[in-house]
N, CA, C and O of each residue as an XYZ file, in Angstrom:
356
protein
N     -50.567    115.730     24.251
C     -49.153    115.652     24.555
C     -49.250    114.999     26.177
O     -48.674    114.038     26.687
N     -49.951    115.691     26.560
C     -49.904    114.877     28.355
C     -50.482    113.474     27.733
O     -49.698    112.531     27.841
N     -51.497    113.248     27.218
C     -52.059    112.389     27.424
C     -51.491    111.230     26.923
O     -51.683    110.096     27.363
N     -50.646    111.610     25.805
C     -49.816    110.362     24.791
C     -48.686    110.106     25.763
O     -47.964    109.149     25.483
N     -48.301    111.056     27.269
C     -47.254    110.678     27.983
C     -47.362    109.374     28.706
O     -46.671    108.362     28.585
N     -48.316    109.607     29.434
C     -49.206    108.959     29.873
C     -49.764    107.715     29.454
O     -49.832    106.869     30.346
N     -50.159    107.404     28.383
C     -50.272    106.297     27.921
C     -49.163    105.067     27.258
O     -49.177    103.857     27.029
N     -47.880    106.665     27.074
C     -46.841    105.326     27.075
C     -46.262    105.248     28.504
O     -45.710    104.157     28.646
N     -46.211    105.785     29.283
C     -45.624    105.351     30.052
C     -46.980    104.279     31.315
O     -46.613    103.595     32.271
N     -48.319    104.461     30.907
C     -49.310    103.348     31.446
C     -48.298    101.997     30.624
O     -47.730    101.128     31.286
N     -48.240    102.074     29.007
C     -48.097    100.517     28.518
C     -46.594    100.301     28.854
O     -46.304     99.116     29.021
N     -45.933    100.879     28.941
C     -44.469    100.252     29.666
C     -44.726     99.602     30.901
O     -44.514     98.402     31.074
N     -45.296    100.571     31.989
C     -45.422     99.338     33.543
C     -46.573     98.175     32.590
O     -45.931     97.135     32.437
N     -47.716     98.057     32.063
C     -48.478     97.427     32.170
C     -47.247     96.047     31.062
O     -47.255     94.856     31.374
N     -46.604     96.432     30.204
C     -45.354     95.594     29.525
C     -44.736     94.984     30.582
O     -44.750     93.753     30.576
N     -44.257     95.487     31.388
C     -42.923     95.337     32.362
C     -44.037     93.993     33.009
O     -44.038     92.791     32.743
N     -44.567     94.480     33.565
C     -45.550     94.008     34.743
C     -45.925     92.450     33.684
O     -45.504     91.368     34.094
N     -46.201     92.475     33.226
C     -46.886     91.095     32.022
C     -45.659     90.128     32.126
O     -45.747     88.918     32.331
N     -44.338     90.938     31.929
C     -43.354     90.176     31.332
C     -42.659     89.615     32.602
O     -41.889     88.672     32.420
N     -42.823     90.050     33.788
C     -42.457     89.590     35.282
C     -43.504     88.207     35.911
O     -43.372     87.228     36.645
N     -44.828     89.032     34.894
C     -45.602     87.370     35.293
C     -45.863     86.384     34.608
O     -46.328     85.351     35.090
N     -45.605     86.550     33.374
C     -45.256     85.607     32.332
C     -43.957     84.320     32.918
O     -43.958     83.093     33.020
N     -43.148     85.209     33.141
C     -41.777     84.617     33.257
C     -42.103     84.099     34.900
O     -41.919     82.892     35.056
N     -42.478     84.718     35.908
C     -42.546     83.741     37.265
C     -43.396     82.827     37.029
O     -43.326     81.900     37.836
N     -44.477     82.681     35.933
C     -45.519     81.705     35.853
C     -44.694     80.185     34.971
O     -44.765     78.999     35.292
N     -44.137     80.673     34.091
C     -43.134     79.526     33.439
C     -42.074     78.575     34.160
O     -41.699     77.405     34.083
N     -41.744     79.952     35.053
C     -40.772     79.145     36.043
C     -40.996     78.363     36.802
O     -40.250     77.435     37.115
N     -42.378     78.670     37.360
C     -43.329     77.744     38.389
C     -43.641     76.627     38.076
O     -43.585     75.611     38.769
N     -44.200     76.821     36.374
C     -44.941     75.719     35.755
C     -43.625     74.710     35.461
O     -44.160     73.731     35.982
N     -42.391     74.220     35.052
C     -41.102     74.139     35.277
C     -40.560     73.161     36.207
O     -40.153     72.034     35.925
N     -40.615     73.899     37.713
C     -40.044     73.122     38.662
C     -39.849     71.687     38.528
O     -40.543     70.868     37.927
N     -38.535     71.495     39.348
C     -38.560     69.867     39.038
C     -38.999     68.956     40.100
O     -38.558     69.178     41.228
N     -39.945     67.778     39.890
C     -40.534     67.152     40.711
C     -40.206     67.309     42.052
O     -39.235     68.064     42.004
N     -40.467     67.006     43.445
C     -39.512     66.664     44.838
C     -39.135     65.352     44.698
O     -39.798     64.590     43.994
N     -38.106     64.984     45.310
C     -37.464     63.598     45.388
C     -38.105     62.937     46.352
O     -38.250     63.242     47.536
N     -38.551     61.821     45.634
C     -39.327     60.839     46.633
C     -38.431     59.738     47.589
O     -37.449     59.111     47.192
N     -39.027     59.673     48.938
C     -38.413     59.655     50.197
C     -39.003     58.346     50.629
O     -40.182     58.196     50.952
N     -38.101     57.428     50.609
C     -38.933     56.223     51.116
C     -38.996     56.176     53.129
O     -38.530     56.950     53.965
N     -39.596     55.213     53.225
C     -39.676     55.446     54.919
C     -38.547     54.090     55.045
O     -38.336     53.018     54.478
N     -38.071     54.799     56.023
C     -37.053     53.577     56.621
C     -37.343     52.479     57.065
O     -38.345     52.290     57.754
N     -36.680     51.761     56.806
C     -37.531     50.555     57.526
C     -36.224     49.905     58.752
O     -35.107     50.422     58.757
N     -36.432     49.229     59.315
C     -35.668     48.949     61.209
C     -35.320     48.199     60.394
O     -35.950     47.971     59.361
N     -33.912     47.519     60.815
C     -33.217     46.394     60.896
C     -33.450     45.393     61.632
O     -33.626     45.555     62.840
N     -33.493     44.299     61.118
C     -34.154     43.286     62.308
C     -33.279     43.097     63.288
O     -33.910     43.176     64.342
N     -32.322     42.919     63.463
C     -31.509     42.982     64.642
C     -32.148     44.125     65.821
O     -32.571     43.731     66.908
N     -32.143     45.434     65.465
C     -32.908     46.591     66.211
C     -33.833     46.258     66.670
O     -33.870     46.278     67.900
N     -35.336     45.670     65.723
C     -36.106     45.163     66.535
C     -36.468     43.841     67.269
O     -37.607     43.436     67.501
N     -35.188     43.190     67.619
C     -35.097     42.385     68.094
C     -35.559     41.262     67.693
O     -35.958     40.662     68.691
N     -35.763     40.489     66.513
C     -36.513     39.664     65.923
C     -35.583     38.869     65.266
O     -35.917     37.801     64.753
N     -34.461     39.287     65.234
C     -33.055     38.279     64.735
C     -32.082     39.113     65.858
O     -32.277     40.250     66.285
N     -30.958     38.171     66.202
C     -29.928     38.447     66.767
C     -28.969     39.122     66.603
O     -28.189     38.261     66.195
N     -28.258     40.292     66.612
C     -27.200     40.988     66.159
C     -25.961     39.885     65.762
O     -25.582     39.097     66.629
N     -25.410     39.877     64.530
C     -24.474     38.989     64.248
C     -23.073     39.748     65.093
O     -22.955     40.972     65.158
N     -22.087     38.787     65.694
C     -20.735     38.701     66.178
C     -19.835     39.336     65.019
O     -19.820     38.907     63.866
N     -19.195     40.263     65.422
C     -18.276     40.411     64.193
C     -17.047     40.029     64.624
O     -16.611     40.436     65.700
N     -16.418     39.277     63.899
C     -14.701     38.923     64.086
C     -14.093     40.035     64.806
O     -14.746     41.060     65.002
N     -13.057     39.928     65.159
C     -11.436     40.772     65.389
C     -11.235     40.800     64.416
O     -11.468     39.854     63.663
N     -10.575     42.225     63.952
C      -9.429     41.771     62.142
C      -8.512     41.529     62.388
O      -8.127     41.923     63.489
N      -7.849     40.970     61.790
C      -6.405     40.029     61.752
C      -5.337     41.117     62.181
O      -5.657     42.273     61.903
N      -4.109     40.933     62.818
C      -2.974     41.821     62.739
C      -2.722     41.971     61.591
O      -2.885     41.101     60.735
N      -2.233     43.233     61.370
C      -1.737     43.786     60.200
C       0.101     43.455     60.312
O       0.812     43.488     61.316
N       0.476     43.142     58.873
C       2.050     42.323     59.046
C       2.912     43.780     59.711
O       2.253     44.816     59.791
N       4.335     43.788     60.152
C       4.940     44.493     60.733
C       5.443     45.227     59.018
O       5.388     44.695     57.909
N       5.841     46.398     59.356
C       5.751     47.216     58.112
C       7.770     46.970     57.986
O       8.514     47.149     58.950
N       8.219     46.570     56.667
C       9.546     46.295     56.750
C      10.596     47.097     57.107
O       9.973     48.120     57.390
N      11.868     47.385     57.313
C      12.692     47.876     58.103
C      12.780     49.148     57.069
O      12.593     50.294     57.477
N      13.131     48.805     55.471
C      12.906     49.771     54.616
C      12.187     50.332     53.900
O      12.304     50.163     52.687
N      11.249     51.148     54.404
C       9.965     51.133     53.587
C       9.884     51.161     52.045
O       9.243     50.266     51.493
N      10.431     52.031     51.372
C      10.237     51.569     49.614
C      11.466     52.004     49.121
O      11.686     52.965     48.384
N      12.468     50.969     49.740
C      13.889     50.648     49.424
C      14.615     51.949     49.649
O      15.750     52.016     49.176
N      14.079     53.132     50.384
C      15.168     54.048     50.741
C      15.696     53.822     51.698
O      14.925     53.291     52.498
N      17.112     54.013     52.236
C      17.782     53.384     52.926
C      18.648     55.012     53.916
O      19.829     55.336     53.787
N      17.661     55.695     54.767
C      18.000     57.183     55.240
C      19.569     56.932     55.872
O      20.373     57.799     55.529
N      20.172     55.706     56.870
C      21.258     55.566     57.292
C      22.367     55.827     56.544
O      23.257     56.667     56.675
N      22.107     54.699     55.482
C      23.110     54.686     54.164
C      23.384     56.349     53.666
O      24.506     56.854     53.669
N      22.262     56.998     53.290
C      22.257     58.178     52.665
C      22.952     59.175     53.570
O      23.670     59.919     52.902
N      22.979     59.442     54.896
C      23.737     60.041     55.695
C      25.041     59.668     55.727
O      26.045     60.370     55.611
N      24.934     58.494     55.895
C      26.597     58.056     56.021
C      27.564     58.340     54.895
O      28.788     58.347     55.022
N      26.645     58.660     53.361
C      27.056     59.029     51.986
C      27.285     60.634     52.472
O      28.363     61.194     52.275
N      26.489     61.107     52.932
C      26.832     62.447     53.047
C      27.921     62.929     54.183
O      28.275     64.104     54.090
N      28.437     62.213     55.150
C      29.191     62.681     56.099
C      30.428     62.413     55.104
O      31.520     62.938     55.321
N      30.210     61.598     54.037
C      31.898     60.888     53.559
C      32.413     59.464     54.167
O      33.593     59.240     53.896
N      31.818     58.552     54.864
C      31.741     57.801     55.246
C      31.763     56.564     53.941
O      31.114     56.699     52.903
N      32.533     55.516     54.209
C      32.512     54.511     52.773
C      31.292     53.894     52.912
O      30.515     53.918     53.867
N      31.221     53.391     51.949
C      29.971     52.527     52.058
C      30.237     50.969     52.086
O      30.935     50.301     51.323
N      29.431     50.545     53.262
C      29.436     49.219     53.691
C      28.792     47.961     52.492
O      27.841     48.134     51.730
N      29.106     47.497     52.541
C      28.552     45.932     51.507
C      27.407     45.587     52.733
O      27.481     45.737     53.953
N      26.582     45.187     52.074
C      25.248     44.557     53.007
C      24.986     44.252     54.648
O      25.762     43.643     55.384
N      24.497     44.472     54.789
C      24.378     44.350     56.859
C      24.569     42.791     57.154
O      24.549     42.375     58.313
């Protein structure tokens, strides 16, 4: 009976170890390939072979309208105060 317990224990340890080894080997065999990294090429203007282009100044933006989304806060405040609504400005 003692030998049977030792054999069962040994078989369990061996099976567990074999499972871990096989799973690890399978994971290692199916690793994703490393991404291919290309060497960076220097820009011609950085090496001095071409002059750097001069960037034009950005065009000025048009002024925002006085009433941005068609919403007049002054008129709303006048309505809340009870002032009469005046026709157009």
